[in-house]
C-alpha positions in Angstrom: -31.9 -8.7 64.8 -30.3 -7.3 68.0 -27.4 -5.6 66.3 -27.6 -1.9 66.0 -27.4 -1.2 62.3 -27.8 2.6 61.7 -26.7 4.0 58.4 -26.2 0.5 56.8 -27.4 -0.2 53.3 -28.4 -3.6 52.1 -29.0 -4.2 48.4 -31.7 -6.8 47.5 -31.6 -8.3 44.0 -34.5 -10.6 43.0 -36.8 -10.8 40.0 -39.8 -11.8 42.3 -41.6 -8.7 43.6 -43.0 -10.6 46.6 -39.5 -11.6 47.8 -38.2 -8.1 47.4 -41.1 -6.7 49.4 -40.7 -9.3 52.1 -36.9 -8.8 52.5 -37.4 -5.0 52.5 -40.0 -5.2 55.3 -37.9 -7.5 57.5 -34.7 -5.5 57.0 -36.3 -2.1 57.6 -37.8 -3.3 60.8 -34.1 -3.7 62.0 -33.3 0.0 61.0 -31.4 -1.0 57.9 -31.7 1.1 54.7 -32.8 -1.2 51.8 -32.4 -0.7 48.1 -34.3 -3.2 45.8 -33.7 -4.0 42.1 -35.2 -6.7 39.9 -32.2 -7.8 37.8 -28.4 -8.2 37.8 -27.6 -5.4 35.4 -29.3 -2.8 37.7 -27.4 -4.3 40.7 -24.1 -3.9 39.0 -24.9 -0.4 38.0 -26.0 0.6 41.5 -22.9 -1.0 43.1 -20.6 0.8 40.7 -21.8 4.1 42.1 -22.8 3.3 45.6 -21.4 1.6 48.7 -23.5 -1.2 50.4 -22.8 -3.3 53.4 -24.4 -6.5 52.2 -26.0 -7.7 48.9 -28.8 -10.4 49.0 -29.3 -11.9 45.6 -31.3 -14.6 43.9 -29.3 -17.1 41.8 -31.9 -17.6 39.0 -32.8 -14.3 37.3 -33.5 -13.3 33.7 -30.9 -11.6 31.4 -28.0 -12.4 33.7 -27.8 -15.1 36.4 -26.9 -14.5 40.0 -23.7 -16.5 39.8 -22.5 -14.4 36.9 -23.4 -11.2 38.8 -21.6 -12.6 42.0 -18.5 -13.1 39.9 -18.5 -9.6 38.5 -19.2 -8.0 41.9 -16.3 -9.9 43.5 -14.0 -8.8 40.6 -14.9 -5.2 41.4 -14.7 -5.6 45.1 -13.0 -8.7 46.6 -14.4 -7.9 50.0 -18.0 -7.7 48.9 -20.4 -9.6 51.2 -23.1 -11.4 49.2 -25.8 -13.8 50.5 -27.3 -16.0 47.7 -30.9 -17.1 47.5 -32.4 -19.9 45.4 -35.6 -22.0 45.2 -33.7 -24.7 43.3 -31.1 -25.8 45.8 -28.5 -28.3 44.8 -25.2 -29.2 46.3 -23.5 -28.2 43.0 -24.9 -24.7 42.9 -24.2 -24.2 46.6 -20.6 -25.3 46.2 -20.2 -23.1 43.1 -21.6 -20.0 44.9 -19.3 -20.4 47.9 -16.3 -21.0 45.5 -17.1 -17.7 43.8 -17.0 -15.9 47.1 -20.6 -15.9 48.5 -20.8 -15.2 52.2 -23.9 -17.5 52.7 -26.4 -19.5 50.8 -30.2 -19.6 51.7 -32.9 -21.8 50.2 -36.3 -20.5 49.4 -38.7 -20.6 51.2 -36.5 -19.5 54.1 -37.3 -18.9 57.7 -37.3 -15.2 58.9 -35.0 -16.2 61.8 -32.7 -17.9 59.4 -32.5 -14.8 57.3 -31.9 -12.5 60.3 -29.1 -14.8 61.6 -27.4 -14.7 58.2 -27.7 -11.0 57.8 -26.6 -10.4 61.3 -23.4 -12.4 60.8 -22.8 -10.6 57.5 -23.2 -7.2 59.1 -20.8 -8.1 61.9 -18.2 -9.1 59.3 -18.8 -5.9 57.3 -18.4 -3.7 60.5 -15.2 -5.5 61.4 -13.8 -4.9 57.8 -14.8 -1.3 57.9 -13.1 -0.8 61.3 -10.0 -2.5 60.0 -10.0 -0.2 56.9 -10.3 2.8 59.2 -7.5 1.5 61.5 -5.2 0.9 58.5 -5.9 4.5 57.3 -5.0 5.8 60.8 -1.9 3.6 60.9 -0.6 4.9 57.6 -1.4 8.5 58.5 1.5 10.6 59.5 1.6 13.2 62.2 0.4 16.6 60.9 3.1 19.1 60.3 1.5 21.8 62.5 3.1 23.2 65.6 1.4 20.9 68.1 1.4 17.8 65.8 -2.4 17.3 66.3 -5.5 16.8 64.2 -7.7 17.4 67.2 -10.0 20.5 66.7 -9.4 21.6 70.3 -5.6 21.4 70.0 -5.7 23.2 66.7 -7.7 26.0 68.4 -5.1 26.2 71.1 -2.3 26.4 68.4 -4.1 29.4 66.8 -4.2 31.1 70.3 -0.6 30.3 70.9 0.7 32.4 68.1 -1.2 35.4 69.4 -0.2 34.7 73.0 3.5 34.5 72.1 3.5 38.0 70.8 2.8 39.4 74.3 4.9 39.2 77.4 2.0 38.4 79.7 2.3 35.5 82.2 0.8 32.3 80.8 -0.8 29.5 82.9 -1.1 26.1 81.3 -3.4 23.5 82.9 -3.6 19.8 82.0 -3.1 16.3 83.3 0.4 14.9 83.6 1.8 13.9 80.2 -0.5 16.1 78.1 2.3 18.1 76.5 2.4 21.3 78.7 6.2 21.6 78.3 5.8 21.3 74.5 3.3 24.2 74.5 5.6 26.3 76.7 8.5 25.7 74.3 6.3 26.6 71.3 5.3 30.0 72.9 9.0 30.8 73.6 9.9 29.9 70.0 7.2 32.2 68.6 8.0 35.0 70.9 10.4 38.0 70.6 12.4 36.2 73.3 13.3 33.2 71.2 17.0 34.2 71.0 17.1 34.3 74.8 17.3 31.3 77.2 14.4 28.9 77.8 14.8 27.6 81.4 12.6 24.7 82.5 12.2 24.1 86.3 10.1 21.0 87.3 9.1 21.9 90.8 7.8 18.4 91.5 11.2 16.8 90.8 12.9 18.7 93.6 12.6 18.2 97.4 10.6 21.1 98.9 13.6 22.5 100.8 15.7 22.8 97.6 13.1 24.5 95.4 13.8 28.1 96.7 17.6 27.8 96.2 17.1 26.2 92.8 14.7 28.9 91.7 16.3 32.0 93.3 19.9 30.9 93.8 21.9 31.4 96.9 24.7 33.4 98.4 27.9 31.8 99.7 27.4 30.6 103.3 23.6 30.9 103.1 23.2 27.4 104.5 25.4 24.3 105.2 27.0 23.2 102.0 26.7 26.6 100.2 30.4 26.9 99.6 30.0 29.5 96.8 27.4 31.8 95.3 25.1 30.2 92.7 22.6 31.8 90.3 19.1 30.5 90.4 16.9 29.5 87.4 15.1 32.8 87.5 18.3 34.7 87.1 19.6 32.4 84.3 16.3 33.0 82.4 17.0 36.8 82.2 15.9 38.1 78.7 14.2 34.8 78.1 11.5 32.5 79.4 11.2 30.6 82.7 8.9 27.6 82.6 7.7 26.5 86.0 6.3 23.0 85.7 4.0 21.7 88.4 3.8 25.1 90.1 1.2 23.9 92.6 4.1 22.2 94.6 5.7 25.5 95.6 6.0 26.2 99.3 4.3 29.3 100.8 7.7 31.0 101.2 8.6 30.3 97.5 5.2 31.6 96.4 5.8 34.9 98.2 9.2 35.4 96.6 7.9 34.5 93.2 5.1 37.0 93.6 7.6 39.7 94.4 9.6 38.8 91.3 6.4 39.1 89.2 5.3 42.4 90.7 8.6 44.2 90.9 10.8 42.3 88.4 13.4 41.7 91.2 14.1 39.0 93.8 16.6 38.1 96.6 18.9 35.1 96.5 18.6 32.8 99.5 20.8 34.4 102.2 21.1 37.6 100.1 20.1 41.2 100.9 20.7 42.8 97.5 17.7 42.8 95.1 18.5 41.4 91.6 16.6 42.8 88.6 15.5 40.4 85.9 13.5 40.6 82.7 11.8 37.3 82.4 8.6 36.0 81.0 7.0 33.4 83.3 5.1 30.4 81.9 3.7 28.2 84.6 1.9 24.8 84.4 -0.1 22.7 86.8 -2.0 19.5 86.8 -4.1 20.8 89.7 -6.7 23.6 89.3 -5.0 26.5 91.2 -8.4 28.3 91.8 -9.6 25.3 93.8 -6.3 25.3 95.7 -6.8 29.0 96.6 -10.3 28.3 97.9 -8.9 25.5 100.1 -6.1 27.8 101.4 -3.4 25.8 99.7 -2.2 28.5 97.3 -1.8 32.3 97.6 -4.7 34.1 96.0 -2.5 37.2 95.1 0.0 34.9 93.2 -2.9 33.1 91.5 -4.3 36.3 90.1 -0.9 37.5 89.1 -0.3 34.3 87.2 -3.7 33.8 85.7 -3.5 36.6 83.1 -3.8 34.1 80.2 -4.6 30.5 80.7 -4.9 27.4 78.5 -6.2 23.9 79.3 -4.8 21.0 77.3 -7.2 18.1 76.7 -6.1 14.6 77.9 -5.1 12.0 75.2 -8.4 10.0 75.8 -10.2 13.0 74.3 -7.9 13.1 71.3 -8.6 9.8 69.6 -7.6 11.0 66.2 -4.0 11.6 67.5 -3.4 8.2 69.3 -2.4 6.0 66.3 -0.3 8.6 64.4 1.5 9.4 67.7 2.1 5.7 68.3 3.5 5.1 64.9 5.7 8.2 65.3 7.1 6.8 68.5 7.6 3.4 66.8 9.6 5.0 64.1 11.6 7.0 66.6 12.6 4.2 68.9 13.0 1.4 66.3 16.6 0.4 65.6 15.5 -1.4 62.4 16.0 0.1 58.9 12.3 -0.6 58.2 10.4 0.0 61.5 7.6 -2.2 62.5 4.0 -1.3 61.8 0.9 -1.4 64.1 -1.4 -4.3 63.4 -5.2 -3.5 63.3 -5.7 -5.4 66.6 -2.9 -3.6 68.3 -4.3 -0.3 67.1 -7.7 -1.3 68.4 -6.2 -2.0 71.8 -4.5 1.4 71.9 -7.8 3.2 71.0 -9.8 1.3 73.7 -7.4 2.2 76.5 -8.0 5.4 78.5 -4.4 6.6 78.8 -4.3 8.1 82.4 -0.6 9.0 81.8 -1.5 10.6 78.4 1.2 11.1 75.7 4.0 10.2 78.2 2.4 6.9 79.0 1.8 6.2 75.3 5.5 6.9 74.5 6.6 4.5 77.3 4.2 1.8 76.1 5.5 2.1 72.6 9.1 1.9 73.7 8.3 -1.4 75.5 6.3 -2.8 72.5 9.2 -2.0 70.1 11.5 -4.1 72.3 9.1 -6.9 72.8 8.2 -7.1 69.1 11.9 -7.8 68.1 12.2 -8.4 64.4 8.5 -9.0 63.8 7.0 -6.9 61.0 3.8 -6.0 62.9 3.4 -5.0 66.5 0.7 -7.2 68.1 -1.7 -6.4 71.0 0.3 -8.7 73.4 3.4 -6.4 72.9 1.5 -3.6 74.7 1.5 -3.9 78.4 -0.3 -1.0 80.2 0.4 0.3 83.6 -3.1 0.0 85.0 -4.6 -3.4 85.7 -8.4 -3.7 85.3 -10.2 -2.2 88.3 -12.8 -4.4 89.8 -16.4 -2.9 90.1 -16.2 -3.1 93.9 -13.1 -1.0 93.9 -14.9 1.8 92.0 -17.5 2.2 94.9 -17.1 4.7 97.7 -16.3 3.2 101.1 -18.5 4.3 104.0 -17.7 7.9 104.8 -15.2 8.2 101.9 -15.2 11.2 99.6 -14.5 11.0 95.9 -11.0 12.6 96.4 -10.2 9.9 99.0 -11.4 7.1 96.7 -9.3 8.4 93.8 -6.3 8.6 96.1 -6.9 5.0 97.3 -7.0 3.7 93.7 -3.9 5.7 92.7 -2.0 4.3 95.7 -3.1 0.7 94.7 -1.9 1.2 91.1 1.4 2.7 92.2 2.1 -0.1 94.6 1.3 -2.7 91.9 3.7 -1.1 89.4 6.3 -0.7 92.1 6.1 -4.4 92.9 6.4 -5.2 89.1 9.5 -3.0 89.0 11.1 -4.8 92.0 10.5 -1.6 94.1 12.8 0.5 91.9 11.1 3.9 92.3 12.8 5.6 89.3 11.8 2.8 87.0 8.2 2.8 88.3 7.9 6.5 87.9 9.1 6.3 84.3 6.5 3.6 83.6 3.7 5.5 85.2 4.7 8.8 83.5 4.9 10.6 86.9 7.7 12.1 89.0 9.5 10.2 91.7 8.2 12.7 94.2 4.6 11.9 93.1 5.2 8.2 94.0 6.6 9.0 97.4 3.7 11.4 98.1 1.2 8.5 97.5 3.0 5.9 99.7 
């Protein structure tokens, strides 16, 4: 048998010792654990207390016949997989065995290849049923009630750290891919801190053109530039006595980095066009999907600002490393975006599709995929695999190879550009719509084109 069958148990029930020994030898050679018993009563007793993948049983046995045992097993477990054996094959007994729920029917003496083929088919069915049971359990599972809504051990460890981190006023640096929940972590730290009554200001640096970031962050004085008709407070000033969350910090210009460093060191800053220092009491939480240390080494980020920010840092795992969270999150989003009184449920095949995808856009991409699936499923009770359309088309093997003289970074950029252009085309070149579908900012799309 070619199928890998670790940790599987097959029960052999036959009153002939030579048959039991033969079956045990053949099955153990395929790495299957085998239990043998010589009568139906022992088989029923064993099955009452133990779980098996497949039962192989003779029809004619003393005390209680195989067909009677088959009937009792199926009454206890309607999904039980049972292969019947007999040396007295008749059409009538074969039909009766199949009517009672036998999976297959072999005639003694049987060929070893015939036995292997039957057991292989049975094990495939058993594995599929086990997978479906696991998927149904996941589908019915609700999101945990903890702070980060996760059953993932790494996320639970992060949650434990968050409650300690929140008690301090130190700068926090959060790393993670786009869509992993960095903003949720930042909000959680604010809510657990002594600043929770103060403002929580969120500035997404990637969503702003570079020339506007400084004025948005620090504010500006009247007449500081064309269009500055009146004085305006910046996000840093509005976050006084609270928390300022700087998302995608790696985008900041060198000039903005210098001003932010001064604000962190001295607790004061200058508005654009201003000359009077403004004092603030703000906790800074920053996030980046790029490793700032590597950017410092490449000369793309100020080293002094990096060390000032990197007092405490956390790294959030991508969704593809949090398999236990994918289905509960998907069902949560289904319930959230369904307009029906009784929201649709994930079917096992749809759940299998979600688990097999690698989620480059992480939770944000999952949320968008579920929104679309809810719309496409309409009034159907179960959401099917075809209702889920993912952003990334399959990448051909040739595309995964490096071109002559190409670095890994250049290859990844090339693939990202191809995916973005494909999605843009599907969205009729509507950049905002494509950005939402990809789970990235509009600025990211422009940067790759």
